[in-house]
C-alpha positions, 0 to 999 in steps of 0.5 A: 290696758296702759291706756286705762291705767295711765290717767290713774297713774298721772293722778296718783303721781300728782297726789303723791307729789303734794303729799311729799311737799307737805312732808318736806314742809313738816320736816323743815319746820321740825328742823327749824324748831330743833335749832331754836328752843325745842317745844315738845308739844310742837315736835309731837304735833309734827311727828303725828303729821309726819306719820299721817303723811307717810301712811298716805305715801305708803298707800300711794306706793301700794297703788303704784305697785298694783299698776306696775304689776298689771303691766308685769313690771317691778315696783322700782325706779326701773319699773316706772321708767319701763312703764313710761316707755310703754306709755310713750309706745301707746302714743300717750305723752308721759311728760307731765307724769315723768316730771312729777315722778322725777320731782317726787324722787328728788323730794323723797331724797330730800325728806330722807336726809332731813328726817335723818338730820332731825333724828340725830338732833332729837337723839342728841337732845335726848342724850343731853337731857338724860345726862343732865337728869343723871347729874341732878339725880346723882347718877354720874358714874357710867358702869357698863357690863354685859348680860347673858345674851351679850347685850350691853347693860349700863348702870349708874352708880348712885351718889346724890349731888343735889338734894331738894 
């Protein structure tokens, strides 16, 4: 069985590595844009590209899960390692696929870190924009209370600072 699934696995890993590299490039461009003057249109385009790439990587994940399930292995790094061991036992060299897998895992870790950093930057920019708008609209004093469900409710007292 593994003789039939391994060529598919090799191709899937090569494709997933390319997708992850494209995702990393998008995240890097996003990070650079956030450092410079962020442009909403450019950030939105990158966000759409990221969603598409993540969707394709999710499809890879499902396909890999099916291949591992056929070998009665879990979808996990240990499952993939066991799969490569079975490939080797079957007399097939898994070297290229293993290298791609290791690169993919490393790239995914980098993508996760970049995405978290970019998300934090976007959150800070949004918070600063919100504060600026509140100042311009005269909503400067933050009043925090709690609703019946225990959720925080933040209100702003109204006093116009700027009128146009």
